[in-house]
C-alpha beads as a LAMMPS data file, in Angstrom:
LAMMPS data file: protein, C-alpha beads

156 atoms
155 bonds

1 atom types
1 bond types

-500.0 500.0 xlo xhi
-500.0 500.0 ylo yhi
-500.0 500.0 zlo zhi

Masses

1 110.0

Atoms # bond

1 1 1 21.897 -4.526 -2.770
2 1 1 19.273 -4.754 -5.471
3 1 1 15.518 -4.908 -5.503
4 1 1 12.662 -4.516 -7.907
5 1 1 10.330 -1.586 -7.279
6 1 1 7.154 -1.294 -9.334
7 1 1 8.619 -3.611 -11.943
8 1 1 11.928 -1.737 -12.296
9 1 1 15.203 -3.207 -11.049
10 1 1 17.281 -0.924 -8.805
11 1 1 20.786 -1.455 -7.397
12 1 1 22.284 0.772 -4.757
13 1 1 24.758 0.945 -1.932
14 1 1 22.847 1.782 1.227
15 1 1 23.676 2.267 4.851
16 1 1 22.712 -0.781 6.893
17 1 1 20.442 1.338 9.098
18 1 1 18.479 3.018 6.278
19 1 1 14.758 2.295 6.409
20 1 1 12.965 1.180 3.260
21 1 1 10.548 4.122 3.436
22 1 1 13.467 6.564 3.156
23 1 1 15.081 4.579 0.347
24 1 1 11.828 4.758 -1.608
25 1 1 11.302 8.456 -0.924
26 1 1 14.863 9.784 -1.073
27 1 1 16.719 7.440 -3.412
28 1 1 13.899 6.638 -5.831
29 1 1 11.755 9.804 -5.433
30 1 1 8.641 7.674 -4.814
31 1 1 7.009 10.070 -2.381
32 1 1 3.569 8.452 -2.387
33 1 1 4.787 6.260 0.460
34 1 1 4.364 8.594 3.419
35 1 1 6.274 8.809 6.683
36 1 1 3.867 9.094 9.551
37 1 1 5.232 7.683 12.788
38 1 1 8.360 5.525 12.244
39 1 1 6.900 3.016 14.733
40 1 1 4.415 0.959 12.619
41 1 1 1.505 2.627 14.427
42 1 1 -0.074 4.561 11.556
43 1 1 0.405 2.552 8.347
44 1 1 1.038 5.596 6.118
45 1 1 4.200 3.869 4.849
46 1 1 2.566 0.555 3.869
47 1 1 3.872 -1.088 0.688
48 1 1 3.765 -4.611 -0.672
49 1 1 6.984 -6.595 -0.404
50 1 1 6.936 -9.908 -2.223
51 1 1 3.146 -9.591 -2.329
52 1 1 2.690 -9.023 1.402
53 1 1 1.694 -5.815 3.121
54 1 1 4.557 -4.372 5.206
55 1 1 5.204 -1.144 7.068
56 1 1 8.250 0.231 5.286
57 1 1 9.183 2.415 8.264
58 1 1 10.383 -0.654 10.145
59 1 1 11.925 -2.610 7.289
60 1 1 15.598 -1.989 6.708
61 1 1 16.416 -1.428 3.057
62 1 1 18.968 -4.258 3.218
63 1 1 16.152 -6.607 4.301
64 1 1 14.516 -5.899 0.938
65 1 1 17.568 -7.121 -0.995
66 1 1 16.262 -9.337 -3.794
67 1 1 12.621 -8.474 -3.039
68 1 1 9.844 -7.175 -5.242
69 1 1 8.344 -4.010 -3.789
70 1 1 5.171 -2.358 -4.989
71 1 1 4.241 1.180 -4.014
72 1 1 1.174 3.290 -4.724
73 1 1 2.952 4.692 -7.793
74 1 1 3.064 1.201 -9.290
75 1 1 -0.695 0.606 -9.231
76 1 1 -1.973 2.688 -12.129
77 1 1 -1.701 0.964 -15.489
78 1 1 -0.916 3.230 -18.440
79 1 1 -2.681 6.166 -16.783
80 1 1 -5.735 4.121 -15.769
81 1 1 -6.323 3.990 -12.026
82 1 1 -6.202 0.644 -10.259
83 1 1 -9.656 -0.603 -9.120
84 1 1 -8.748 0.254 -5.502
85 1 1 -7.741 3.798 -6.422
86 1 1 -10.919 4.200 -8.430
87 1 1 -13.077 2.786 -5.620
88 1 1 -11.522 5.115 -3.030
89 1 1 -12.417 7.999 -5.331
90 1 1 -15.930 6.754 -6.189
91 1 1 -16.865 5.741 -2.633
92 1 1 -15.323 8.868 -1.044
93 1 1 -12.861 6.765 0.945
94 1 1 -10.433 9.617 1.441
95 1 1 -10.367 13.126 2.773
96 1 1 -6.964 14.719 3.303
97 1 1 -5.295 11.790 1.506
98 1 1 -2.265 11.398 3.769
99 1 1 -3.141 7.854 4.855
100 1 1 -4.637 6.859 1.499
101 1 1 -1.554 5.353 -0.213
102 1 1 -0.812 3.146 2.791
103 1 1 -4.492 2.293 3.208
104 1 1 -4.762 1.264 -0.452
105 1 1 -1.611 -0.860 -0.291
106 1 1 -2.810 -2.570 2.906
107 1 1 -6.182 -3.172 1.237
108 1 1 -4.478 -4.677 -1.799
109 1 1 -2.618 -7.057 0.492
110 1 1 -5.923 -8.054 2.108
111 1 1 -7.605 -8.662 -1.242
112 1 1 -4.670 -10.677 -2.547
113 1 1 -4.778 -12.909 0.546
114 1 1 -8.168 -14.101 -0.693
115 1 1 -11.136 -15.206 1.322
116 1 1 -14.279 -13.319 2.184
117 1 1 -13.912 -9.678 3.013
118 1 1 -16.720 -8.803 5.333
119 1 1 -16.805 -5.407 6.975
120 1 1 -15.344 -6.990 10.107
121 1 1 -12.544 -8.696 8.126
122 1 1 -11.592 -5.403 6.486
123 1 1 -11.674 -3.437 9.726
124 1 1 -9.479 -6.069 11.415
125 1 1 -7.138 -6.162 8.423
126 1 1 -6.706 -2.394 8.521
127 1 1 -6.161 -2.223 12.269
128 1 1 -2.610 -0.930 11.817
129 1 1 -3.617 1.812 9.379
130 1 1 -4.915 4.986 10.939
131 1 1 -7.050 7.667 9.349
132 1 1 -7.703 10.791 11.352
133 1 1 -10.253 12.255 8.925
134 1 1 -12.820 9.542 8.227
135 1 1 -14.877 7.095 10.218
136 1 1 -13.592 4.269 7.994
137 1 1 -17.126 3.577 6.705
138 1 1 -16.365 4.736 3.161
139 1 1 -12.914 3.164 3.239
140 1 1 -14.529 -0.206 3.992
141 1 1 -17.112 0.348 1.226
142 1 1 -14.334 1.217 -1.225
143 1 1 -12.357 -1.920 -0.387
144 1 1 -15.428 -4.149 -0.680
145 1 1 -16.300 -2.559 -4.017
146 1 1 -12.780 -2.956 -5.385
147 1 1 -12.517 -6.539 -4.118
148 1 1 -15.770 -7.424 -5.871
149 1 1 -14.530 -5.843 -9.103
150 1 1 -11.097 -7.427 -8.905
151 1 1 -12.552 -10.871 -8.256
152 1 1 -15.223 -10.711 -10.960
153 1 1 -14.580 -12.874 -14.033
154 1 1 -14.862 -9.795 -16.286
155 1 1 -11.769 -8.179 -14.736
156 1 1 -9.647 -11.329 -14.860

Bonds

1 1 1 2
2 1 2 3
3 1 3 4
4 1 4 5
5 1 5 6
6 1 6 7
7 1 7 8
8 1 8 9
9 1 9 10
10 1 10 11
11 1 11 12
12 1 12 13
13 1 13 14
14 1 14 15
15 1 15 16
16 1 16 17
17 1 17 18
18 1 18 19
19 1 19 20
20 1 20 21
21 1 21 22
22 1 22 23
23 1 23 24
24 1 24 25
25 1 25 26
26 1 26 27
27 1 27 28
28 1 28 29
29 1 29 30
30 1 30 31
31 1 31 32
32 1 32 33
33 1 33 34
34 1 34 35
35 1 35 36
36 1 36 37
37 1 37 38
38 1 38 39
39 1 39 40
40 1 40 41
41 1 41 42
42 1 42 43
43 1 43 44
44 1 44 45
45 1 45 46
46 1 46 47
47 1 47 48
48 1 48 49
49 1 49 50
50 1 50 51
51 1 51 52
52 1 52 53
53 1 53 54
54 1 54 55
55 1 55 56
56 1 56 57
57 1 57 58
58 1 58 59
59 1 59 60
60 1 60 61
61 1 61 62
62 1 62 63
63 1 63 64
64 1 64 65
65 1 65 66
66 1 66 67
67 1 67 68
68 1 68 69
69 1 69 70
70 1 70 71
71 1 71 72
72 1 72 73
73 1 73 74
74 1 74 75
75 1 75 76
76 1 76 77
77 1 77 78
78 1 78 79
79 1 79 80
80 1 80 81
81 1 81 82
82 1 82 83
83 1 83 84
84 1 84 85
85 1 85 86
86 1 86 87
87 1 87 88
88 1 88 89
89 1 89 90
90 1 90 91
91 1 91 92
92 1 92 93
93 1 93 94
94 1 94 95
95 1 95 96
96 1 96 97
97 1 97 98
98 1 98 99
99 1 99 100
100 1 100 101
101 1 101 102
102 1 102 103
103 1 103 104
104 1 104 105
105 1 105 106
106 1 106 107
107 1 107 108
108 1 108 109
109 1 109 110
110 1 110 111
111 1 111 112
112 1 112 113
113 1 113 114
114 1 114 115
115 1 115 116
116 1 116 117
117 1 117 118
118 1 118 119
119 1 119 120
120 1 120 121
121 1 121 122
122 1 122 123
123 1 123 124
124 1 124 125
125 1 125 126
126 1 126 127
127 1 127 128
128 1 128 129
129 1 129 130
130 1 130 131
131 1 131 132
132 1 132 133
133 1 133 134
134 1 134 135
135 1 135 136
136 1 136 137
137 1 137 138
138 1 138 139
139 1 139 140
140 1 140 141
141 1 141 142
142 1 142 143
143 1 143 144
144 1 144 145
145 1 145 146
146 1 146 147
147 1 147 148
148 1 148 149
149 1 149 150
150 1 150 151
151 1 151 152
152 1 152 153
153 1 153 154
154 1 154 155
155 1 155 156
C-alpha cells in the first residue's frame, strides 16, 4: 500500500489489522499522533485524511491506501508554527499537551469545513476530543482566533 503523509509519499507492506495510528507512530516515527483509548472516545489520535478529520485509532492502515494524511508534524512551515499551533500557545489552550495534537487537527478540520465557528459550533465539533486538564474555554478561544487569522485576506 502507499499513502502520502505530510506531503511525503510512503509505500509499505502492512498487516491488514494494523491501525493507522500505529503505522504513523511505529513505521514513520511520527509520534505527535497520540494513542489514548483505541475506541475513538478521546480524539488524541486525530489526523486529517483527505482533508477530513478522522480518529486514526479506528482506521486500518490499508483503508488509507492512496490517501493524503496530515499529522501535527506536517503543520509547521519551515519552522514557523501553523496559526492553530500559535493560537493554542498564545491563548493558553493547552496544559499537559497530550490531547493538543489531536485537538489541533480536529480544529483544522472544522476550520476547513467552512462556515461560522461560534463557541457552540466549536464545542460541538470537538465533542469527540477530550481534554482532562482544561475547561475548553481557552481551546475554543484559540480555535476562534486561528480561524479568524486563517480566513483573513492578509493570510491568504
